[in-house]
C-alpha positions as a Markdown table, in Angstrom:
| # | Residue | x | y | z |
|---|---|---|---|---|
| 1 | Met | 119.3 | 105.5 | 29.7 |
| 2 | Thr | 117.5 | 104.0 | 32.1 |
| 3 | His | 113.6 | 103.7 | 32.3 |
| 4 | Met | 111.3 | 103.4 | 35.1 |
| 5 | Val | 107.3 | 104.3 | 36.1 |
| 6 | Ile | 106.6 | 107.1 | 38.4 |
| 7 | Gly | 105.1 | 105.1 | 41.3 |
| 8 | Tyr | 106.1 | 101.8 | 40.8 |
| 9 | Pro | 106.2 | 100.3 | 42.9 |
| 10 | Ser | 105.5 | 103.3 | 44.9 |
| 11 | Leu | 106.3 | 107.1 | 44.6 |
| 12 | Lys | 109.1 | 106.2 | 47.6 |
| 13 | Asp | 110.4 | 103.5 | 45.9 |
| 14 | Thr | 110.6 | 105.7 | 42.7 |
| 15 | Ile | 113.0 | 108.5 | 44.2 |
| 16 | Phe | 114.9 | 105.1 | 45.4 |
| 17 | Ile | 115.3 | 103.3 | 42.4 |
| 18 | Ala | 116.4 | 106.7 | 40.6 |
| 19 | Lys | 119.3 | 107.4 | 43.3 |
| 20 | Ala | 120.2 | 103.7 | 42.8 |
| 21 | Met | 120.2 | 104.1 | 38.8 |
| 22 | Glu | 122.5 | 107.1 | 39.3 |
| 23 | Lys | 125.1 | 105.5 | 41.9 |
| 24 | Ala | 125.5 | 103.0 | 39.0 |
| 25 | Gly | 127.0 | 105.5 | 36.9 |
| 26 | Val | 123.7 | 105.7 | 33.7 |
| 27 | Asp | 124.0 | 109.0 | 32.0 |
| 28 | Phe | 120.3 | 109.8 | 31.7 |
| 29 | Ile | 116.6 | 108.5 | 33.6 |
| 30 | Glu | 113.5 | 108.5 | 31.8 |
| 31 | Ile | 110.5 | 108.4 | 34.1 |
| 32 | Gln | 107.7 | 107.6 | 32.9 |
| 33 | Ile | 103.7 | 109.1 | 33.4 |
| 34 | Pro | 101.5 | 106.1 | 34.3 |
| 35 | Phe | 98.6 | 106.1 | 31.3 |
| 36 | Ser | 96.0 | 103.5 | 31.2 |
| 37 | Asp | 96.6 | 102.6 | 27.3 |
| 38 | Pro | 100.5 | 102.8 | 26.7 |
| 39 | Leu | 100.8 | 101.9 | 23.0 |
| 40 | Ala | 104.0 | 101.8 | 22.6 |
| 41 | Asp | 104.5 | 99.8 | 26.3 |
| 42 | Gly | 104.4 | 95.9 | 26.4 |
| 43 | Pro | 103.0 | 94.0 | 29.1 |
| 44 | Thr | 106.0 | 94.9 | 31.5 |
| 45 | Ile | 105.6 | 98.5 | 31.8 |
| 46 | Met | 102.0 | 98.3 | 31.0 |
| 47 | Lys | 101.7 | 96.3 | 34.4 |
| 48 | Ala | 103.7 | 98.8 | 36.2 |
| 49 | Cys | 101.6 | 101.7 | 35.1 |
| 50 | Glu | 98.4 | 99.6 | 35.6 |
| 51 | Ala | 100.1 | 99.1 | 39.5 |
| 52 | Ser | 100.6 | 102.5 | 39.8 |
| 53 | Leu | 97.0 | 104.1 | 38.8 |
| 54 | Lys | 95.6 | 101.5 | 41.2 |
| 55 | Lys | 97.7 | 103.4 | 43.7 |
| 56 | Gly | 96.2 | 106.5 | 42.5 |
| 57 | Thr | 99.3 | 108.3 | 40.8 |
| 58 | Lys | 98.6 | 111.4 | 38.6 |
| 59 | Val | 100.6 | 114.0 | 37.1 |
| 60 | Lys | 101.2 | 116.1 | 39.8 |
| 61 | Asp | 102.7 | 113.6 | 41.3 |
| 62 | Gly | 105.5 | 112.9 | 38.9 |
| 63 | Leu | 106.0 | 116.7 | 38.9 |
| 64 | Asp | 106.9 | 116.2 | 43.0 |
| 65 | Ile | 108.8 | 113.4 | 41.7 |
| 66 | Met | 111.0 | 115.5 | 39.1 |
| 67 | Arg | 111.2 | 118.8 | 41.6 |
| 68 | Ile | 112.9 | 116.3 | 44.1 |
| 69 | Leu | 115.2 | 114.2 | 41.8 |
| 70 | Ser | 116.4 | 117.3 | 40.3 |
| 71 | Lys | 117.3 | 118.9 | 43.4 |
| 72 | Glu | 118.9 | 115.1 | 45.1 |
| 73 | Thr | 120.7 | 114.1 | 41.9 |
| 74 | Ser | 123.0 | 115.4 | 39.1 |
| 75 | Thr | 121.6 | 113.3 | 36.2 |
| 76 | Pro | 119.6 | 115.0 | 33.5 |
| 77 | Ile | 115.6 | 113.9 | 33.9 |
| 78 | Phe | 113.5 | 113.4 | 31.1 |
| 79 | Phe | 109.8 | 112.9 | 31.5 |
| 80 | Met | 108.2 | 110.1 | 29.4 |
| 81 | Gly | 104.3 | 110.1 | 28.8 |
| 82 | Tyr | 101.6 | 109.6 | 26.6 |
| 83 | Tyr | 99.9 | 112.4 | 24.9 |
| 84 | Asn | 96.8 | 112.3 | 26.4 |
| 85 | Asn | 97.8 | 113.1 | 30.0 |
| 86 | Ile | 99.9 | 116.0 | 28.8 |
| 87 | Phe | 96.5 | 117.4 | 26.7 |
| 88 | Lys | 94.3 | 116.9 | 29.8 |
| 89 | Tyr | 97.0 | 118.8 | 31.9 |
| 90 | Gly | 97.1 | 121.4 | 29.9 |
| 91 | Val | 100.2 | 121.4 | 27.2 |
| 92 | Lys | 101.6 | 125.0 | 27.8 |
| 93 | Lys | 101.1 | 124.4 | 31.3 |
| 94 | Phe | 102.7 | 121.1 | 31.6 |
| 95 | Cys | 105.9 | 122.0 | 29.8 |
| 96 | Ser | 105.9 | 124.9 | 31.7 |
| 97 | Asp | 105.6 | 123.0 | 35.0 |
| 98 | Ala | 108.1 | 120.1 | 34.0 |
| 99 | Lys | 110.6 | 122.9 | 33.2 |
| 100 | Lys | 110.0 | 124.4 | 36.9 |
| 101 | Ala | 110.3 | 121.0 | 38.1 |
| 102 | Gly | 113.9 | 120.5 | 36.7 |
| 103 | Ala | 113.2 | 117.8 | 33.4 |
| 104 | Thr | 115.7 | 118.0 | 30.9 |
| 105 | Gly | 113.3 | 117.2 | 28.1 |
| 106 | Leu | 109.8 | 115.5 | 26.9 |
| 107 | Ile | 109.7 | 112.1 | 25.3 |
| 108 | Val | 105.9 | 111.7 | 23.9 |
| 109 | Pro | 106.1 | 108.8 | 21.5 |
| 110 | Asp | 102.2 | 109.1 | 20.0 |
| 111 | Ile | 102.3 | 112.8 | 19.6 |
| 112 | Pro | 102.7 | 113.3 | 15.6 |
| 113 | Ile | 104.4 | 116.1 | 14.1 |
| 114 | Glu | 101.8 | 116.9 | 11.7 |
| 115 | Glu | 99.9 | 117.7 | 14.9 |
| 116 | Glu | 102.1 | 120.6 | 15.5 |
| 117 | His | 100.0 | 123.5 | 14.2 |
| 118 | Met | 97.1 | 122.7 | 16.3 |
| 119 | Glu | 98.9 | 121.6 | 19.2 |
| 120 | His | 102.1 | 123.6 | 19.3 |
| 121 | Phe | 103.8 | 121.0 | 21.5 |
| 122 | Ile | 107.6 | 121.6 | 19.9 |
| 123 | Glu | 106.7 | 125.3 | 20.3 |
| 124 | Tyr | 106.1 | 125.1 | 23.9 |
| 125 | Cys | 108.9 | 122.9 | 25.0 |
| 126 | Lys | 111.1 | 125.4 | 22.5 |
| 127 | Met | 109.9 | 128.0 | 25.0 |
| 128 | Asn | 111.0 | 126.7 | 28.6 |
| 129 | Glu | 114.2 | 125.1 | 27.4 |
| 130 | Leu | 113.1 | 121.2 | 27.1 |
| 131 | Tyr | 114.4 | 119.2 | 24.8 |
| 132 | Asn | 111.6 | 117.8 | 22.8 |
| 133 | Ile | 112.7 | 114.2 | 22.0 |
| 134 | Arg | 111.2 | 112.6 | 18.4 |
| 135 | Val | 110.9 | 109.4 | 18.5 |
| 136 | Ile | 111.3 | 107.2 | 15.3 |
| 137 | Ser | 110.3 | 103.5 | 14.2 |
| 138 | Pro | 112.2 | 101.5 | 11.6 |
| 139 | Val | 108.7 | 101.2 | 9.2 |
| 140 | Ser | 108.9 | 105.7 | 9.9 |
| 141 | Thr | 108.7 | 106.9 | 5.9 |
| 142 | Leu | 111.5 | 109.1 | 4.8 |
| 143 | Glu | 109.4 | 112.2 | 4.7 |
| 144 | Arg | 108.1 | 111.5 | 8.2 |
| 145 | Ile | 112.0 | 110.7 | 9.4 |
| 146 | Arg | 112.8 | 114.1 | 7.4 |
| 147 | Lys | 110.6 | 116.2 | 8.9 |
| 148 | Asn | 111.4 | 115.0 | 12.5 |
| 149 | Ala | 115.6 | 115.5 | 11.8 |
| 150 | Ala | 114.2 | 119.5 | 11.2 |
| 151 | Val | 112.9 | 119.7 | 14.7 |
| 152 | Thr | 114.3 | 117.6 | 16.9 |
| 153 | Arg | 116.7 | 118.9 | 20.1 |
| 154 | Gly | 118.9 | 116.4 | 22.4 |
| 155 | Phe | 118.7 | 113.3 | 20.6 |
| 156 | Val | 116.4 | 111.3 | 18.5 |
| 157 | Tyr | 114.9 | 108.0 | 20.2 |
| 158 | Cys | 115.6 | 105.3 | 17.4 |
| 159 | Thr | 112.8 | 102.1 | 17.9 |
| 160 | Ala | 114.8 | 98.9 | 17.7 |
| 161 | Arg | 111.5 | 97.2 | 16.0 |
| 162 | Gln | 108.3 | 97.8 | 15.3 |
| 163 | Gly | 106.3 | 96.6 | 17.9 |
| 164 | Val | 105.8 | 97.9 | 21.7 |
| 165 | Thr | 108.5 | 97.3 | 24.9 |
| 166 | Gly | 110.1 | 94.4 | 26.4 |
| 167 | Ala | 113.2 | 92.6 | 26.8 |
| 168 | Gln | 114.6 | 90.4 | 24.0 |
| 169 | Lys | 116.8 | 87.7 | 23.5 |
| 170 | Asn | 117.9 | 89.0 | 20.0 |
| 171 | Leu | 117.8 | 92.3 | 18.3 |
| 172 | Asp | 116.4 | 92.7 | 14.7 |
| 173 | Pro | 118.8 | 91.8 | 12.4 |
| 174 | Asn | 117.9 | 95.1 | 10.3 |
| 175 | Leu | 118.7 | 97.0 | 13.1 |
| 176 | Val | 122.3 | 98.4 | 12.0 |
| 177 | Thr | 120.8 | 99.3 | 8.2 |
| 178 | Tyr | 118.3 | 101.2 | 9.7 |
| 179 | Leu | 120.5 | 103.0 | 12.8 |
| 180 | Lys | 122.7 | 103.8 | 9.7 |
| 181 | Lys | 119.9 | 105.7 | 7.6 |
| 182 | Ile | 119.1 | 107.7 | 10.7 |
| 183 | Arg | 122.5 | 108.6 | 11.3 |
| 184 | Arg | 122.6 | 110.1 | 8.1 |
| 185 | Leu | 119.7 | 112.2 | 8.3 |
| 186 | Phe | 119.8 | 113.4 | 11.8 |
| 187 | Lys | 122.9 | 116.1 | 13.3 |
| 188 | Val | 121.8 | 115.3 | 17.2 |
| 189 | Pro | 122.6 | 111.8 | 19.0 |
| 190 | Leu | 120.9 | 108.2 | 18.7 |
| 191 | Ala | 119.3 | 106.8 | 21.2 |
| 192 | Val | 117.9 | 102.8 | 21.0 |
| 193 | Gly | 115.4 | 101.3 | 22.7 |
| 194 | Phe | 112.6 | 98.1 | 22.9 |
| 195 | Gly | 114.3 | 94.9 | 24.2 |
| 196 | Ile | 117.6 | 96.2 | 25.1 |
| 197 | Ser | 118.5 | 93.8 | 28.1 |
| 198 | Lys | 121.6 | 92.7 | 28.0 |
| 199 | Lys | 125.5 | 93.8 | 27.7 |
| 200 | Glu | 126.2 | 92.0 | 24.3 |
| 201 | His | 123.1 | 94.2 | 22.9 |
| 202 | Leu | 124.8 | 97.4 | 23.8 |
| 203 | Asn | 128.3 | 95.9 | 22.5 |
| 204 | Met | 126.2 | 95.5 | 19.3 |
| 205 | Leu | 124.9 | 98.8 | 19.2 |
| 206 | Ala | 128.0 | 100.9 | 20.1 |
| 207 | Pro | 129.4 | 101.3 | 16.4 |
| 208 | Tyr | 126.1 | 102.9 | 15.6 |
| 209 | Ala | 124.1 | 104.6 | 18.2 |
| 210 | Asp | 124.8 | 107.0 | 21.4 |
| 211 | Ile | 122.8 | 106.1 | 24.1 |
| 212 | Ala | 120.9 | 102.3 | 24.8 |
| 213 | Val | 117.5 | 102.5 | 26.7 |
| 214 | Val | 117.0 | 99.5 | 28.9 |
| 215 | Gly | 113.9 | 99.8 | 30.4 |
| 216 | Ser | 111.6 | 96.2 | 30.6 |
| 217 | Ala | 114.4 | 94.4 | 31.6 |
| 218 | Leu | 115.3 | 97.1 | 34.8 |
| 219 | Ile | 111.3 | 96.4 | 35.6 |
| 220 | Asp | 111.9 | 92.9 | 35.5 |
| 221 | Ile | 114.2 | 92.8 | 37.9 |
| 222 | Ile | 112.6 | 95.7 | 40.2 |
| 223 | Asn | 109.9 | 92.6 | 40.1 |
| 224 | Lys | 112.3 | 90.1 | 41.3 |
| 225 | Ser | 113.8 | 92.0 | 44.5 |
| 226 | Thr | 113.0 | 92.0 | 47.9 |
| 227 | Lys | 112.7 | 95.6 | 49.5 |
| 228 | Glu | 116.4 | 94.9 | 50.9 |
| 229 | Ser | 117.5 | 93.7 | 47.7 |
| 230 | Leu | 116.2 | 96.4 | 45.5 |
| 231 | Glu | 119.2 | 98.5 | 45.6 |
| 232 | Asn | 121.5 | 96.1 | 44.8 |
| 233 | Asn | 119.9 | 94.2 | 42.4 |
| 234 | Val | 119.5 | 97.5 | 40.2 |
| 235 | Lys | 122.9 | 98.7 | 41.2 |
| 236 | Gln | 124.2 | 94.8 | 39.7 |
| 237 | Phe | 122.5 | 94.5 | 36.9 |
| 238 | Leu | 123.1 | 98.0 | 35.6 |
| 239 | Tyr | 126.8 | 97.6 | 35.8 |
| 240 | Ser | 126.5 | 94.2 | 34.1 |
| 241 | Leu | 125.9 | 95.9 | 31.1 |
| 242 | Gln | 128.3 | 98.6 | 31.1 |
| 243 | Lys | 131.7 | 97.9 | 29.0 |
| 244 | Arg | 134.6 | 96.9 | 31.4 |
């Protein structure tokens, strides 16, 4: 699963890059609604969010992008975002509008399951047949993991480390133990993100996870590309991650 920020470098580029990702054979695409304080994101994605917001990107723009991509691509696309944006838009309305726009599911890392009785986020996802992707970290307690396992649909997003997103040279050596624990407790596929940036990472994860999430490393590629080289650079990077 690839990750990108809506409106970065531009709204038009978001569509162009997503189509390049599909051509490269990705299984899922995660498009992030930019937010001013993305707590789970490192400097690469944070700067992309800041640049997008400075250009005026709104939640409505994200819905418009989703609507276009869902018609012009066949790859399942997930909205990723922070709860403040969804809350401000209206949780029930956002879930309904996201489904109408063609979203497959929602990835919202900062909505605690303990708040469900007040926010009804999981309920509205279910009402609109959206996969509610729960996010688990290596420091999640067993009690919280079990609560999330009871409501997760689609797959569970496991962060590869405590902290924020960002390409890394090496993965946490305790990652395998952590993923084995999650595998025992969840009945859905496991996705792993945070720091995945090269083929060696995917090879290491392959026996223990089902989906690898690549985000910051892709934005690094975008940052280094010209308009003329952007599509080819994105595709070549994604080809380099695939098994041969």
